[in-house]
SEVOZA-46118 format. One record per atom (N, C-alpha, C, O): residue in three letters; y, z, x negated. Coordinates in pm, whole numbers, padded with zeros to 5 digits, always signed. Layout:
N
ALAYZX;...
***
This chain:
83
MET+04822-01196+03679;MET+04761-01184+03809;MET+04870-01201+03916;MET+04981-01152+03900;MET+04836-01271+04022;MET+04930-01298+04130;MET+04896-01211+04251;MET+04779-01196+04287;TYR+04997-01154+04313;TYR+04978-01072+04432;TYR+05055-01132+04548;TYR+05164-01186+04529;ARG+04999-01122+04669;ARG+05067-01165+04790;ARG+05063-01046+04886;ARG+04956-01003+04928;ALA+05181-00995+04920;ALA+05189-00878+05008;ALA+05150-00915+05151;ALA+05169-01028+05195;ILE+05096-00818+05223;ILE+05063-00836+05365;ILE+05131-00726+05446;ILE+05177-00626+05391;MET+05136-00744+05577;MET+05192-00648+05673;MET+05331-00602+05630;MET+05419-00684+05606;ASP+05349-00471+05619;ASP+05481-00414+05585;ASP+05489-00375+05437;ASP+05570-00290+05400;ARG+05406-00438+05354;ARG+05400-00402+05212;ARG+05494-00487+05129;ARG+05526-00601+05163;VAL+05536-00429+05017;VAL+05621-00497+04919;VAL+05555-00476+04783;VAL+05523-00363+04746;ILE+05535-00583+04708;ILE+05480-00575+04573;ILE+05598-00571+04476;ILE+05688-00655+04483;VAL+05596-00473+04385;VAL+05710-00446+04298;VAL+05665-00437+04152;VAL+05566-00372+04121;ARG+05739-00505+04063;ARG+05720-00487+03919;ARG+05818-00379+03875;ARG+05939-00395+03887;LEU+05764-00269+03823;LEU+05848-00159+03778;LEU+05937-00203+03663;LEU+05895-00282+03578;CYS+06059-00154+03662;CYS+06149-00192+03553;CYS+06196-00068+03479;CYS+06213+00039+03537;ASN+06215-00085+03351;ASN+06272+00020+03269;ASN+06422+00010+03277;ASN+06478-00099+03288;THR+06486+00123+03272;THR+06631+00126+03280;THR+06684+00233+03187;THR+06613+00329+03156;ASP+06804+00217+03142;ASP+06867+00317+03057;ASP+06949+00416+03138;ASP+07025+00495+03083;ASP+06933+00411+03270;ASP+07004+00502+03359;ASP+06963+00646+03326;ASP+06845+00679+03333;LYS+07057+00728+03292;LYS+07029+00867+03255;LYS+07080+00962+03363;LYS+07151+01058+03334;SER+07044+00933+03486;SER+07088+01015+03598;SER+07037+01158+03583;SER+06919+01179+03555;PRO+07126+01257+03600;PRO+07084+01396+03586;PRO+06999+01444+03703;PRO+06935+01549+03693;ILE+06995+01369+03814;ILE+06917+01415+03928;ILE+06776+01358+03931;ILE+06696+01396+04018;ILE+06743+01269+03839;ILE+06608+01213+03833;ILE+06531+01283+03722;ILE+06574+01285+03607;ARG+06417+01341+03758;ARG+06334+01409+03658;ARG+06288+01309+03553;ARG+06259+01194+03584;GLU+06280+01353+03429;GLU+06243+01265+03318;GLU+06109+01195+03340;GLU+06096+01077+03311;GLU+06009+01268+03392;GLU+05877+01208+03408;GLU+05873+01101+03517;GLU+05780+01020+03520;SER+05972+01098+03607;SER+05973+00997+03713;SER+06082+00892+03693;SER+06103+00808+03781;ARG+06149+00897+03581;ARG+06269+00815+03561;ARG+06248+00666+03590;ARG+06337+00604+03649;TYR+06136+00607+03553;TYR+06117+00464+03569;TYR+06014+00428+03675;TYR+05982+00310+03692;ARG+05964+00524+03747;ARG+05856+00499+03842;ARG+05907+00466+03982;ARG+05826+00439+04071;ASN+06037+00468+04005;ASN+06084+00445+04141;ASN+06186+00330+04149;ASN+06265+00324+04243;ARG+06183+00241+04054;ARG+06277+00130+04053;ARG+06206+00005+04003;ARG+06130+00010+03907;GLY+06230-00107+04069;GLY+06163-00228+04027;GLY+06216-00352+04098;GLY+06305-00344+04182;VAL+06158-00465+04061;VAL+06197-00595+04117;VAL+06088-00642+04212;VAL+05969-00636+04179;VAL+06128-00688+04329;VAL+06034-00733+04432;VAL+05970-00865+04390;VAL+06038-00962+04358;LEU+05836-00866+04390;LEU+05760-00987+04357;LEU+05710-01060+04481;LEU+05699-01182+04481;SER+05680-00983+04586;SER+05624-01042+04708;SER+05654-00949+04825;SER+05655-00827+04809;VAL+05678-01007+04942;VAL+05702-00927+05063;VAL+05607-00973+05172;VAL+05577-01092+05185;GLY+05559-00877+05251;GLY+05472-00909+05363;GLY+05551-00967+05479;GLY+05673-00957+05482;PRO+05481-01028+05576;PRO+05547-01094+05688;PRO+05624-00999+05781;PRO+05712-01043+05855;GLU+05594-00870+05778;GLU+05663-00773+05863;GLU+05784-00711+05795;GLU+05851-00627+05855;VAL+05814-00750+05673;VAL+05926-00696+05596;VAL+06051-00780+05622;VAL+06049-00902+05612;SER+06161-00711+05656;SER+06284-00785+05684;SER+06402-00738+05600;SER+06505-00807+05595;GLY+06391-00625+05534;GLY+06505-00567+05465;GLY+06525-00608+05321;GLY+06633-00590+05266;VAL+06422-00664+05258;VAL+06433-00704+05117;VAL+06370-00842+05099;VAL+06295-00890+05184;LYS+06403-00905+04986;LYS+06346-01037+04956;LYS+06301-01040+04811;LYS+06337-00954+04731;VAL+06222-01138+04778;VAL+06174-01156+04640;VAL+06295-01167+04547;VAL+06390-01240+04575;GLY+06289-01093+04437;GLY+06397-01093+04339;GLY+06491-00975+04352;GLY+06564-00945+04257;ASP+06492-00907+04467;ASP+06578-00789+04483;ASP+06530-00677+04391;ASP+06410-00658+04372;GLU+06625-00604+04333;GLU+06590-00483+04258;GLU+06606-00367+04354;GLU+06712-00350+04415;ILE+06501-00288+04369;ILE+06502-00181+04468;ILE+06472-00046+04405;ILE+06421-00037+04293;ILE+06505+00058+04479;ILE+06460+00193+04447;ILE+06377+00239+04566;ILE+06407+00204+04680;PHE+06274+00317+04539;PHE+06185+00362+04646;PHE+06142+00505+04618;PHE+06159+00556+04508;HIS+06086+00569+04721;HIS+06040+00707+04707;HIS+05938+00719+04595;HIS+05840+00645+04590;TYR+05962+00813+04505;TYR+05865+00844+04400;TYR+05739+00898+04467;TYR+05749+00975+04562;PHE+05623+00861+04422;PHE+05491+00898+04473;PHE+05448+00818+04596;PHE+05336+00836+04643;ASP+05533+00730+04650;ASP+05493+00647+04764;ASP+05439+00512+04721;ASP+05420+00424+04805;ASP+05412+00495+04593;ASP+05364+00368+04543;ASP+05212+00371+04523;ASP+05153+00476+04497;LEU+05151+00255+04536;LEU+05008+00239+04512;LEU+04991+00152+04389;LEU+05024+00033+04393;PRO+04940+00208+04279;PRO+04922+00129+04156;PRO+04824+00015+04179;PRO+04724+00030+04250;LEU+04852-00099+04119;LEU+04763-00214+04127;LEU+04698-00237+03991;LEU+04714-00155+03901;ALA+04627-00345+03975;ALA+04552-00370+03851;ALA+04642-00375+03728;ALA+04604-00326+03621;GLN+04761-00434+03742;GLN+04855-00436+03630;GLN+04929-00302+03627;GLN+04971-00251+03731;LYS+04945-00248+03510;LYS+05003-00114+03494;LYS+05145-00104+03549;LYS+05185+00001+03600;ASP+05222-00212+03539;ASP+05363-00206+03580;ASP+05390-00269+03717;ASP+05504-00300+03749;VAL+05284-00287+03798;VAL+05301-00345+03932;VAL+05244-00249+04035;VAL+05133-00197+04019;VAL+05322-00224+04141;VAL+05281-00133+04247;VAL+05307-00196+04383;VAL+05383-00293+04395;ALA+05244-00140+04486;ALA+05270-00179+04624;ALA+05335-00060+04694;ALA+05291+00054+04677;VAL+05437-00086+04773;VAL+05502+00018+04853;VAL+05522-00033+04995;VAL+05528-00154+05017;ARG+05530+00057+05090;ARG+05562+00019+05228;ARG+05713+00001+05238;ARG+05789+00066+05166;GLU+05756-00087+05326;GLU+05900-00110+05342;GLU+05974+00019+05376;GLU+06086+00039+05329;LYS+05914+00107+05455;LYS+05982+00232+05493;LYS+06005+00327+05375;LYS+06082+00422+05387;SER+05937+00303+05262;SER+05955+00386+05143;SER+06072+00339+05056;SER+06109+00406+04960;ILE+06130+00224+05090;ILE+06241+00171+05011;ILE+06369+00245+05048;ILE+06406+00253+05165;LEU+06436+00297+04946;LEU+06560+00372+04966;LEU+06683+00284+04963;LEU+06782+00313+05030;GLY+06678+00176+04885;GLY+06794+00088+04877;GLY+06773-00027+04781;GLY+06675-00033+04708;ILE+06869-00118+04785;ILE+06870-00233+04698;ILE+06979-00210+04591;ILE+07094-00181+04625;VAL+06943-00223+04466;VAL+07035-00198+04356;VAL+07130-00317+04343;VAL+07088-00433+04344;GLY+07260-00286+04331;GLY+07358-00389+04305;GLY+07416-00458+04426;GLY+07508-00540+04413;GLU+07364-00428+04546;GLU+07420-00489+04666;GLU+07535-00403+04718;GLU+07529-00280+04713;SER+07636-00468+04767;SER+07745-00394+04830;SER+07758-00443+04971;SER+07715-00552+05007;GLY+07819-00359+05052;GLY+07837-00402+05188;GLY+07819-00299+05283;GLY+07832-00323+05403;
***
């Protein structure tokens, strides 16, 4: 299924990671990190292909189990970028 984000929304495919951070609760470990599939026209901070982390519980599940929509303001950062 193909998704196209609108407004300030970002469509994200959740990714599994072996990150064993002690500050992330086990039940939320993989629910706040993913790869951007689509960005709405009002989004300026991320682009398709970026791996991001976002606020846990700020995601809206979509038809596919591993795809969610989040608002740009819920994004905490881009993984792997320096600067």
